[in-house]
C-alpha positions, -999 to +999 in steps of 0.1 A: -068+660-350-094+664-320-121+657-346-106+625-359-102+614-323-137+617-317-149+603-350-129+571-345-145+568-307-180+578-315-183+560-349-165+524-351-155+512-385-182+490-400-178+468-431-212+462-447-235+478-415-215+456-391-188+454-370-158+447-386-138+422-366-169+398-363-181+401-403-142+393-411-145+363-387-181+353-401-164+353-438-131+341-425-151+307-411-177+304-435-161+312-471-137+285-464-159+261-453-184+268-485-153+259-508-144+225-490-177+214-487-183+220-527-151+203-536-154+172-511-195+171-514-202+189-539-230+208-519-251+236-534-233+272-523-266+289-522-275+272-487-240+284-475-249+320-490-281+320-468-263+310-439-239+338-446-263+363-446-282+350-418-251+354-397-245+387-409-281+398-400-271+386-363-238+405-363-254+435-374-280+432-346-253+426-321-237+457-335-265+483-329-270+472-298-233+476-287-215+494-315-179+489-299-182+454-301-146+447-325-129+468-295-144+446-273-131+417-291-098+426-290-098+440-256-108+408-240-080+388-264-055+410-246-067+405-209-074+370-210-043+356-200-030+338-173-004+356-152+018+336-128+018+351-091+050+362-073+031+357-041+013+326-027-022+337-031-055+325-047-063+338-079-047+354-104-029+390-096-018+409-122+018+420-105+049+424-125 
């Protein structure tokens, strides 16, 4: 069991050579936009295919510099909450 934990920490999951969460966000934003523009404006889908590939290349580069990019995005989403202070002080204090 120890090997599995070390492998998960040392090698975060990848999707087409990029971190999973940014790649999924890229596809989740660009594919619906592509289909809407095809339906509404009769736009050539090759334009969007090129933008998807270029954005994916930037995500791969960012993933090589920081392999745990997906975990960093998830951690930011969990800690970027405004807390209410029990005692009158300046700033956010993480108090129960």
